[in-house]
C-alpha positions as CSV (number, residue, x, y, z in Angstrom):
1,M,1.5,-8.2,-12.6
2,N,1.6,-4.8,-10.9
3,V,-0.6,-4.5,-7.9
4,G,-1.3,-1.1,-6.3
5,I,-2.3,-1.0,-2.7
6,A,-3.6,2.3,-1.3
7,G,-3.3,2.4,2.4
8,I,-0.5,-0.2,2.5
9,T,0.4,0.4,6.2
10,G,-2.9,-0.8,7.5
11,K,-3.6,-4.2,9.0
12,F,-5.5,-5.7,6.1
13,A,-3.0,-4.4,3.6
14,R,-0.1,-5.9,5.6
15,R,-1.8,-9.3,5.3
16,L,-2.4,-8.9,1.6
17,V,1.1,-7.8,0.9
18,T,2.5,-10.7,2.9
19,Y,0.4,-13.1,0.8
20,L,1.4,-11.4,-2.5
21,L,5.1,-11.5,-1.7
22,E,5.0,-15.3,-1.8
23,K,3.8,-15.2,-5.4
24,D,6.0,-15.0,-8.5
25,N,5.7,-12.2,-11.0
26,I,4.0,-9.8,-8.7
27,S,5.2,-6.2,-8.1
28,I,3.6,-4.1,-5.4
29,L,3.3,-0.4,-5.5
30,G,2.2,0.9,-2.1
31,Y,0.5,4.3,-1.4
32,C,0.7,5.7,2.1
33,R,1.0,8.8,4.3
34,K,3.9,7.6,6.4
35,P,6.3,5.0,4.9
36,S,7.9,4.7,8.4
37,K,4.8,2.7,9.4
38,A,5.4,0.1,6.7
39,S,6.8,-3.3,7.7
40,E,10.6,-3.6,7.5
41,A,10.1,-6.7,5.4
42,F,8.1,-4.7,2.9
43,K,10.7,-1.9,2.8
44,A,13.5,-4.4,2.3
45,S,11.7,-6.3,-0.5
46,S,12.7,-5.5,-4.1
47,K,9.1,-6.4,-5.1
48,V,7.7,-3.4,-3.1
49,E,7.9,0.3,-3.9
50,L,6.3,2.9,-1.6
51,I,4.9,6.2,-2.6
52,S,4.3,8.7,0.2
53,E,1.7,11.4,-0.3
54,D,-1.7,12.7,0.7
55,A,-4.7,10.7,-0.5
56,F,-6.2,13.8,-2.0
57,D,-3.3,14.8,-4.2
58,R,-4.9,14.2,-7.6
59,D,-1.7,14.1,-9.6
60,T,0.1,11.7,-7.3
61,V,-2.9,9.4,-7.0
62,R,-3.1,9.3,-10.8
63,S,0.7,8.6,-11.0
64,F,0.3,5.8,-8.4
65,V,-2.6,4.2,-10.4
66,Q,-0.8,4.5,-13.8
67,G,1.0,1.3,-14.6
68,C,-0.9,-0.9,-12.2
69,H,-3.0,-3.8,-13.4
70,V,-5.2,-3.7,-10.4
71,V,-5.5,-1.4,-7.4
72,V,-6.8,-2.4,-4.0
73,C,-8.0,0.2,-1.6
74,C,-7.2,-0.5,2.0
75,Y,-8.0,2.9,3.4
76,L,-9.3,3.2,6.9
77,G,-9.7,6.6,8.4
78,N,-12.0,9.6,8.9
79,Q,-15.1,10.3,6.8
80,K,-13.2,12.6,4.4
81,L,-10.7,9.8,3.6
82,M,-13.3,7.2,3.3
83,L,-15.5,9.2,0.9
84,D,-13.3,11.8,-0.8
85,G,-10.1,9.9,-0.8
86,Q,-11.7,6.7,-2.2
87,K,-13.5,8.7,-4.8
88,E,-10.2,10.3,-5.9
89,L,-8.7,6.8,-6.2
90,I,-11.8,5.4,-8.0
91,D,-11.9,8.3,-10.5
92,A,-8.2,7.8,-11.3
93,C,-8.7,4.1,-11.8
94,E,-11.7,4.7,-14.1
95,D,-9.9,7.4,-16.1
96,L,-6.8,5.2,-16.6
97,H,-8.7,2.0,-17.1
98,V,-7.3,0.2,-14.1
99,S,-9.4,-2.6,-12.4
């Protein structure tokens, strides 16, 4: 199963990824602004791939969502991110039929 995690460098996302890394047959695709903030364990894991881009880049968000079975949004930020960024992510998930 391919799990996409938007905002993978945040506190909740780190806990979620730590849990998912213990499971078999799970691949994690992480979306973030600054991969340097990601845990060294995540960066070293063959089960985790990081994509670095702005939350408002429609093409990259769609590319991130494509191929995921499920996407979890762990964004935490200003009002623009929380409204417009999440809407961009939700629209991509709906268009591409991702849970």
